Structure formats: C-alpha cells, structure tokens
C-alpha positions in Angstrom: 151.1 -88.9 -7.5 152.4 -85.5 -8.7 153.4 -82.7 -6.4 150.7 -80.1 -5.9 151.7 -76.8 -4.3 149.6 -75.3 -1.6 147.1 -72.7 -2.8 148.1 -69.3 -1.5 145.5 -66.5 -1.3 145.7 -63.7 -3.9 145.9 -60.0 -3.0 142.8 -58.2 -4.3 144.9 -55.1 -5.1 147.6 -56.7 -7.2 146.4 -60.3 -7.8 149.7 -61.8 -6.6 150.1 -64.5 -4.0 150.2 -63.4 -0.4 152.4 -65.3 2.0 151.9 -65.4 5.8 155.0 -63.3 6.6 153.7 -60.3 4.6 149.9 -60.5 5.0 147.5 -57.9 6.3 143.8 -58.9 6.7 140.8 -56.6 6.1 137.3 -57.7 5.3 138.2 -61.3 5.1 140.8 -60.7 2.3 144.5 -60.9 2.6 146.7 -58.0 1.3 150.4 -57.4 1.0 151.9 -54.9 3.4 152.7 -52.6 0.5 149.2 -52.9 -1.0 147.5 -52.2 2.4 146.9 -48.5 1.6 143.9 -46.2 0.9 142.9 -46.4 -2.8 142.0 -42.6 -2.8 144.7 -40.9 -0.8 147.4 -43.6 -0.7 147.7 -43.3 3.1 149.2 -46.3 4.8 146.5 -48.2 6.7 146.4 -50.3 9.9 143.7 -52.3 11.6 142.3 -49.2 13.3 141.7 -46.9 10.3 140.9 -49.2 7.4 137.6 -49.8 5.7 137.0 -52.3 2.9 134.3 -51.9 0.3 134.0 -54.6 -2.4 137.7 -55.6 -2.1 138.9 -52.0 -2.3 140.6 -50.4 0.8 139.9 -47.0 2.1 140.9 -45.0 5.2 137.9 -44.1 7.4 137.8 -40.5 6.2 137.8 -41.4 2.4 135.3 -44.2 2.9 133.0 -41.7 4.6 133.4 -39.2 1.8 132.7 -41.8 -0.9 130.0 -44.0 0.7 128.8 -42.0 3.7 125.5 -40.3 4.2 124.7 -37.3 1.9 121.9 -34.8 1.9 120.3 -32.5 4.3 121.8 -32.3 7.8 125.2 -33.7 6.8 126.7 -30.5 5.4 129.4 -28.6 7.3 130.0 -24.9 7.4 128.8 -22.1 5.2 129.0 -24.3 2.0 126.0 -26.2 3.2 123.8 -23.2 3.9 121.1 -22.3 1.4 120.8 -18.7 0.2 117.4 -19.5 -1.3 114.8 -16.8 -0.7 111.8 -19.0 -1.6 110.8 -16.8 -4.6 109.7 -19.9 -6.6 107.1 -20.5 -4.0 105.7 -17.0 -4.1 107.6 -15.6 -1.1 107.8 -11.8 -1.4 109.6 -11.2 1.8 113.4 -11.3 1.8 116.0 -11.0 4.6 116.7 -7.3 3.9 113.0 -6.4 4.2 112.5 -7.8 7.7 112.2 -5.3 10.5 114.9 -5.5 13.1 113.8 -6.1 16.7 
C-alpha cells in the first residue's frame, strides 16, 4: 500500500497549502497569516474586522463600500445633496425666488 500524504487545505488567496501553525479562518476557508489582508486596501485583518465575499477578504469598511447599500438615504454630507430645481417637471419656482419669513 503506497504512502498517501494528508490533504492540506489550500489558501484561496495564493492556492498554496495551509498548515495548522499558520492558518487563519474566515468564512469557512483557511488563509495564510500573510494572505489574511484586505484585497482593496491591503490592511492586515483579524477576526473582528474581516468580511469574506466569494473567497475574497475585505475589511469591514471596504466591504461596505463595495457591497453595501447604495441609493437614496445612504449618502453622507454635501456630496449626496441634490441641487435639482425640478425644472424638468414644470417647476417655475427656485430657491432664490422664495420670500423670506
């Protein structure tokens, strides 16, 4: 009977074998300690700030940017405010024409 080595799990980031002494687990996958970083900003991750999406690691902030909610109500600051006057709907009144109280 030939010798058959034990199957070791492969790191999804580099596709190399991960041994118990160097493994970090996220989302059911085992990563190397050096591969356990955000794929967008390369920040080192730990168990409290990592999010896994289809075998790709993200920090909580980058995961929210890429896969978080988008649209009305999720903007922040003046960049999300609309300067639309409603002229396409027949609105003749603008902010400069309104009487002050």
